[in-house]
C-alpha positions as CSV (number, residue, x, y, z in Angstrom):
1,M,22.9,19.0,-41.5
2,K,22.5,15.4,-42.7
3,A,25.5,14.5,-40.6
4,C,24.0,16.0,-37.7
5,I,20.7,14.1,-38.2
6,S,22.6,10.8,-38.7
7,S,24.6,11.3,-35.7
8,A,21.3,12.0,-33.6
9,L,19.6,9.0,-35.2
10,L,22.6,6.8,-34.4
11,R,22.5,7.8,-30.7
12,V,18.7,7.1,-30.5
13,L,19.3,3.8,-32.0
14,V,22.2,3.0,-29.6
15,F,19.9,3.9,-26.7
16,L,17.1,1.8,-27.9
17,W,19.5,-1.2,-28.3
18,L,20.8,-0.8,-24.8
19,A,17.4,-0.5,-23.4
20,V,16.3,-3.5,-25.1
21,A,19.5,-5.4,-23.9
22,V,18.8,-4.4,-20.3
23,V,15.2,-5.4,-20.5
24,S,16.2,-8.7,-22.0
25,A,18.8,-9.4,-19.3
26,Q,16.4,-8.5,-16.6
27,A,13.8,-10.9,-18.0
28,E,16.5,-13.7,-18.3
29,K,17.5,-13.2,-14.8
30,G,13.8,-12.8,-13.4
31,V,13.0,-13.9,-10.0
32,R,12.0,-17.5,-9.6
33,R,11.8,-17.9,-5.9
34,I,12.3,-16.0,-2.6
35,E,12.8,-17.7,0.6
36,I,12.9,-15.7,4.0
37,Q,13.8,-17.5,7.2
38,S,12.9,-15.4,10.1
39,E,13.7,-16.5,13.8
40,W,14.0,-15.3,17.4
41,G,15.6,-16.9,20.4
42,G,16.2,-15.8,24.0
43,L,14.3,-15.4,27.2
44,G,10.9,-16.7,26.2
45,T,9.5,-19.1,23.6
46,P,11.6,-19.4,20.5
47,Q,10.0,-18.4,17.3
48,S,10.8,-19.6,13.6
49,V,9.0,-18.8,10.2
50,H,10.0,-19.9,6.8
51,V,8.3,-17.9,4.1
52,V,8.4,-19.0,0.4
53,I,7.3,-16.8,-2.4
54,Q,7.2,-18.5,-5.8
55,A,7.0,-17.1,-9.4
56,E,3.7,-18.5,-10.9
57,N,1.9,-17.5,-14.1
58,G,3.5,-14.2,-14.5
59,G,3.2,-13.2,-10.8
60,F,4.2,-14.1,-7.3
61,V,2.4,-16.4,-4.8
62,R,3.0,-16.7,-1.1
63,D,0.7,-19.4,0.8
64,G,-1.5,-19.8,-2.2
65,K,-2.2,-15.9,-2.4
66,R,-0.9,-13.5,-4.9
67,I,1.4,-10.6,-3.7
68,T,2.1,-7.3,-5.4
69,P,5.0,-7.8,-7.9
70,D,6.3,-4.3,-6.7
71,L,7.3,-5.8,-3.4
72,V,9.5,-8.3,-5.2
73,S,11.0,-5.6,-7.3
74,A,11.8,-3.5,-4.3
75,L,13.6,-6.3,-2.6
76,V,15.7,-7.1,-5.7
77,A,16.6,-3.4,-6.1
78,A,17.5,-3.1,-2.5
79,L,19.8,-6.1,-2.8
80,N,21.5,-4.8,-5.9
81,A,21.8,-1.3,-4.6
82,P,25.3,0.1,-3.4
83,R,26.1,-0.9,0.1
84,I,25.8,1.6,2.9
85,P,28.8,1.0,5.0
86,K,27.6,3.2,8.1
87,P,24.4,4.5,9.5
88,D,23.2,7.1,7.1
89,I,20.8,10.1,7.9
90,D,19.2,10.1,4.5
91,N,18.7,6.3,4.1
92,L,17.3,6.2,7.7
93,G,14.8,8.8,6.8
94,L,15.7,11.5,9.1
95,S,14.6,14.3,7.3
96,Q,13.8,17.6,9.0
97,T,10.0,17.1,8.7
98,W,10.2,13.6,10.1
99,L,12.4,14.8,13.1
100,K,10.0,17.8,13.8
101,D,6.8,15.5,13.6
102,K,8.3,13.1,16.0
103,L,9.3,15.7,18.7
104,V,5.8,15.7,20.5
105,P,5.4,11.8,20.6
106,V,9.0,11.1,21.8
107,E,8.8,13.8,24.5
108,A,5.5,12.4,25.7
109,G,7.1,9.0,25.9
110,M,9.8,10.1,28.2
111,Q,7.5,10.5,31.1
112,G,10.4,10.6,33.7
113,T,12.2,13.4,31.9
114,F,10.1,16.1,30.3
115,P,7.2,16.8,32.8
116,N,9.6,18.6,35.1
117,A,12.1,19.9,32.4
118,L,13.1,23.5,32.3
119,A,12.4,25.5,29.2
120,S,16.1,25.7,28.6
121,Q,16.4,21.9,28.9
122,R,13.6,21.3,26.6
123,A,15.0,23.7,24.1
124,L,18.4,21.9,24.4
125,F,16.8,18.6,23.5
126,E,14.6,19.9,20.7
127,S,17.4,21.7,19.0
128,T,19.6,18.7,19.1
129,F,17.0,16.2,18.0
130,T,16.1,18.2,14.9
131,D,19.7,19.1,13.9
132,Q,20.8,16.7,11.3
133,T,24.4,18.0,11.6
134,K,24.5,17.1,15.2
135,L,22.7,13.7,14.7
136,V,25.4,12.7,12.3
137,N,27.8,12.3,15.3
138,I,25.2,10.9,17.7
139,L,23.5,8.3,15.3
140,P,26.5,5.7,15.5
141,S,25.8,5.2,19.2
142,L,22.4,3.6,18.4
143,F,24.4,0.7,16.8
144,R,26.9,0.0,19.4
145,F,25.0,-1.6,22.2
146,S,24.4,-5.4,23.0
147,R,21.6,-7.2,24.9
148,T,21.5,-10.6,26.4
149,D,18.7,-13.0,25.9
150,D,17.6,-11.4,22.6
151,Y,18.7,-13.3,19.4
152,P,16.9,-12.3,16.2
153,H,17.9,-13.7,12.9
154,V,16.6,-13.1,9.2
155,K,18.0,-14.7,6.1
156,V,16.8,-13.8,2.6
157,T,17.6,-15.8,-0.4
158,V,16.5,-14.9,-4.0
159,L,16.9,-17.4,-6.8
160,L,17.0,-15.8,-10.3
161,G,16.1,-17.2,-13.5
162,D,19.7,-17.9,-14.5
163,G,20.3,-20.0,-11.4
164,S,22.2,-17.3,-9.5
165,T,21.1,-16.1,-6.1
166,L,21.0,-12.9,-4.1
167,E,21.4,-13.3,-0.3
168,A,21.2,-11.1,2.7
169,D,21.6,-12.2,6.4
170,T,21.4,-10.4,9.7
171,N,21.5,-11.1,13.6
172,S,21.2,-7.5,14.5
173,Q,19.5,-6.4,17.6
174,Y,19.5,-2.7,16.4
175,A,16.8,-0.7,14.8
176,F,15.6,-2.1,11.3
177,M,18.0,-5.1,12.1
178,I,20.7,-3.4,10.4
179,P,23.5,-3.9,9.2
180,W,23.1,-6.6,6.7
181,K,25.6,-9.0,5.4
182,L,25.3,-9.3,1.6
183,S,26.5,-11.9,-0.9
184,G,29.1,-10.8,-3.4
185,D,32.7,-10.0,-3.5
186,D,32.1,-6.7,-1.3
187,Q,32.5,-7.9,2.3
188,H,31.2,-4.7,4.0
189,D,28.1,-4.8,5.9
190,S,25.2,-2.6,4.6
191,Y,23.1,-0.3,6.9
192,S,20.2,-0.3,4.5
193,M,16.9,0.6,6.0
194,T,15.4,0.1,2.4
195,L,16.5,-3.4,2.5
196,S,14.9,-4.0,5.9
197,H,11.5,-2.4,4.7
198,A,11.6,-4.5,1.6
199,V,12.0,-7.7,3.5
200,S,9.3,-6.7,6.0
201,G,6.9,-5.9,3.2
202,L,7.2,-9.6,2.0
203,L,6.5,-11.1,5.4
204,P,2.9,-11.9,6.5
205,K,1.4,-9.9,9.4
206,G,2.3,-10.9,12.8
207,V,5.5,-12.8,11.7
208,V,8.4,-12.7,14.0
209,N,10.9,-9.8,13.3
210,K,8.6,-8.1,10.9
211,E,8.1,-5.1,13.3
212,R,11.8,-5.0,14.0
213,L,12.5,-4.7,10.4
214,E,10.1,-1.9,10.0
215,G,11.9,-0.1,12.7
216,N,9.0,0.4,15.2
217,G,10.2,2.3,18.2
218,F,13.1,3.8,16.4
219,A,12.1,7.4,17.2
220,S,12.2,6.6,20.9
221,E,15.5,4.9,20.5
222,L,16.8,7.9,18.8
223,A,15.5,10.2,21.4
224,E,17.1,8.2,24.3
225,T,20.4,8.3,22.5
226,V,20.1,12.1,22.1
227,M,19.3,12.4,25.8
228,K,22.5,10.4,26.6
229,A,24.6,12.7,24.3
230,I,23.4,16.0,25.9
231,E,23.3,14.6,29.6
232,P,26.0,16.7,30.8
233,Q,24.5,20.0,29.4
234,W,21.1,19.0,30.5
235,K,22.3,18.5,34.1
236,M,24.2,21.9,34.0
237,L,21.0,23.8,32.8
238,G,19.2,22.2,35.6
239,V,21.7,23.3,38.2
240,E,21.7,26.7,36.8
241,G,17.9,26.8,36.9
242,R,17.5,25.7,40.4
243,A,20.2,28.2,41.5
244,G,18.4,31.0,39.6
245,D,15.1,30.1,41.3
246,A,16.7,30.0,44.6
247,L,18.3,33.3,44.2
248,A,15.1,34.9,42.9
249,A,13.3,33.5,46.0
250,C,15.9,35.0,48.3
251,V,15.5,38.4,46.7
252,V,11.7,38.3,47.0
253,C,12.0,37.2,50.7
254,T,14.6,39.9,51.5
255,P,12.8,42.8,53.7
């Protein structure tokens, strides 16, 4: 009995020691400064903003105003998280609830498509848009295009208390400006929406690329990509529907 108690006590003491060691290490490597360079160039007026967030009196200050420490913690956590080597359904927030909630607005936004759509065509789109299994194969297409006259850039540098840095850089035109190139030995890009949201959260309102990092318009982009994927079936259903209507009209007109 005493041996069991001693063993349990030892495990507790080891756990507490490890916890203290982790907290101590985190405190030693606390964030001293964050710099975010956000730029855009292309057809139009170039924009460039340099944002500095400084550790000060136990908190963080940007442009003389305090910001929520949780925003800084979210950025550091996202930079330290495992890399996401390809677009990921879960990380992008494509839950069943989110997909169903977006159906009405994305259909309303596709004014040249849905007002005249057949019931069978609408059912095809909705069943595809809300099916995570199908989206797994469609999703990569969202991150394969290129545009001219659109050159965004965001670079994030976090200076830690021990002098080391965490860095992330992106020139992506895609939703959430993913993928990111991260510092470290792992050379894989990271398709982390979480990191994009963390960076956006630290940018002031109205700053260039803030909305891109948030993924504004992502639902519409996804809907357009789904439409391209199902286009052959969509057209076939249209042909079958018109043929059926024509046949029905002939039957009605036959004396």
